[in-house]
C-alpha positions in Angstrom: -60.2 1.2 56.1 -57.5 -0.8 56.5 -54.1 -0.1 55.2 -53.3 2.6 52.8 -52.4 0.5 48.9 -49.2 -0.6 48.8 -46.7 2.1 46.5 -45.4 1.1 43.5 -43.1 -1.5 42.8 -41.4 -3.6 45.5 -38.9 -4.0 48.1 -35.7 -1.7 46.6 -33.5 -5.0 45.9 -36.2 -7.0 44.3 -36.5 -3.8 42.1 -33.2 -3.5 40.3 -33.3 -4.1 37.2 -32.0 -7.9 36.1 -30.1 -9.3 33.5 -28.7 -12.2 32.1 -25.0 -13.1 30.9 -23.4 -16.1 29.4 -20.4 -17.1 30.1 -18.5 -20.6 28.7 -16.6 -22.6 30.9 -14.1 -25.7 30.0 -16.6 -29.0 30.4 -13.4 -30.2 32.6 -14.6 -27.4 35.1 -17.8 -28.0 35.3 -17.6 -30.5 38.2 -15.2 -27.5 39.9 -17.8 -25.1 40.0 -20.9 -27.4 40.6 -19.2 -29.2 43.2 -20.2 -32.7 45.3 -23.7 -32.3 45.2 -24.1 -29.3 44.0 -22.4 -28.1 46.5 -20.3 -24.8 45.7 -23.6 -24.0 42.6 -25.4 -23.4 45.4 -22.9 -21.5 47.6 -22.5 -18.6 44.7 -26.4 -18.3 44.1 -26.6 -17.6 47.5 -24.3 -15.7 48.1 -24.9 -14.0 44.9 -28.9 -14.5 44.8 -28.3 -15.2 40.8 -30.0 -18.0 39.3 -27.2 -19.9 37.5 -27.9 -22.5 35.5 -24.8 -25.1 33.0 -26.1 -26.4 30.2 -25.0 -30.0 29.2 -21.9 -30.0 26.3 -23.0 -29.9 23.0 -22.3 -32.5 20.6 -20.9 -30.0 18.5 -18.9 -27.9 20.6 -18.5 -31.4 23.3 -15.2 -29.4 25.4 -17.5 -26.7 26.0 -20.3 -25.4 28.7 -22.3 -22.3 28.7 -23.5 -21.1 31.8 -26.5 -18.7 32.4 -26.6 -16.6 35.5 -29.4 -14.5 36.0 -30.4 -11.4 38.6 -28.9 -8.0 39.3 -26.1 -6.4 37.6 -23.8 -6.8 40.4 -25.2 -10.5 41.3 -24.6 -11.7 38.6 -20.8 -9.6 38.4 -19.9 -11.4 41.8 -21.5 -14.6 40.1 -18.9 -15.0 37.0 -15.7 -13.7 39.8 -16.8 -17.1 42.1 -16.7 -18.8 39.0 -13.6 -17.6 37.0 -12.1 -18.2 40.7 -13.0 -22.1 40.6 -12.5 -22.6 36.5 -8.7 -20.9 36.9 -9.0 -22.9 40.7 -9.2 -26.4 39.0 -6.5 -28.7 38.8 -7.2 -32.4 36.6 -6.4 -35.4 38.8 -4.4 -37.2 37.4 -3.5 -36.2 33.7 -0.5 -35.3 32.7 -0.6 -33.2 29.5 
């Protein structure tokens, strides 16, 4: 007859419930989070297995950008930690406030 029918669901890694979180970062830090050519954001996606998108700054809130992170609970938590580290490590260049 061939192979028995596949069990319900997918392999455990894909069977975990997914969630979506939104995180607001300062617009000036978005370059540090994205990285040159998207290198940093690609690395965070690879390490966490999450989908991550950074919205353009809105006219009503030009100083903030919304980061949307989707994945497993653990992946989302990890991505938020990585992004916060990039934001906190951000040093403005040439600005003295």
